[in-house]
N, C-alpha and C positions, 0 to 999 in steps of 0.2 A: 217420403222424399225429404221432408223437413228434418226428420230425425237423422237421416244420412248427412244432410248439410250441416246440422248441429255437431255431429260426431267429427266431421271433416274439419270444422272450425276449432273444435276443442283439441284435435290432434295438431293442428297448426299452431294454436296457442301454446301447446306443450313444447313443440319444437322451438318456438321463439323463446320460451322460458329456459329451456335447456341451453340454447345458444347464448342467452343473456348470462346464465350462470357460468358457462365456460369462459365467456369474455371477461366476466368479473374476476374469476380465478386467475386468468392470464394477466389482467391488469394488476392484481395484487402481487403476483410473482414479479412483474416488471417493476412495480414500485419498490418492492423489497430489494431487487438487484440494483436499482438506481440508488437507493439508500446506501448499499454496500459499496458501490462505486464512489459515491460522494465521500464516504468515510476514508476510503483508500486514497482518493484525491487529496483530501485534507492532510492526511499523513505525509503524503509525498511533498506537498507544499511546504510543510514543516521541515521535512528532511532537506529539501532544496534550500530553504532559507539557512538551515544549519550549515549546509555544505558551503554556501556562498560566504557565510561568516568565517567558516574554517579557512577557506582560501584567502580571505582578507587577513586572518590571523597568521597565516603561514608566510606572509611577506617578510617577516623578521628573520633573523638568523637562527632562531630556535625552532626545533622540530617538535610539534605537539602530537599527541595521540589523536588520530581522527575518530576512533570509536568513542573515547571518553568525551570528546568535544561534541560529537553529534548526539550522543545519548544523554549526556548530563550537562553539557555546556561547560565542562571542565577543561582548563588548559593544563594538561599534565605533560610535562616535558619528557620525551622519550630519549633513551640513552643508547649509544652504540654498544654492541656486545661483540666479542670475538667470533670470527667465523673461520671455517675451514677453507673457503674459496675466496675469490677476489671481490665478491659482492659484499656490500655493507649491510648489516643487520642491526635494527633498532628494536628496543623492547620497552613497553610501557610498564613502569613499576606499579601502576594502579590496577590495570585489567590484564596484564601479562600478554597483551597483543604483540606479536612480533611482525615486523615489516622488513622484508628483504628488498634492497635496492640494487638492481643490476648495474654494474659498472661497464 
């Protein structure tokens, strides 16, 4: 009878160890995901700050390339180019981004 009790206790210990290992793996995955989310959040905060700065920079009469400003903090003036329709098209001489503004 003692042997059966001991086997049952050992089985229960193994179940607890397995559950502990599973929870440890799950915790590691959650921690890894939280780190990924934190990195994404940090990048978004930086992009948001850049966008806020870009909006402030756009209050002048010059139009600057949003891509160059956000990526490199460069204020590259975009130039109008001819278009086939009534919309205005601007092109960045640095990164070649084209922006079409509907009229």
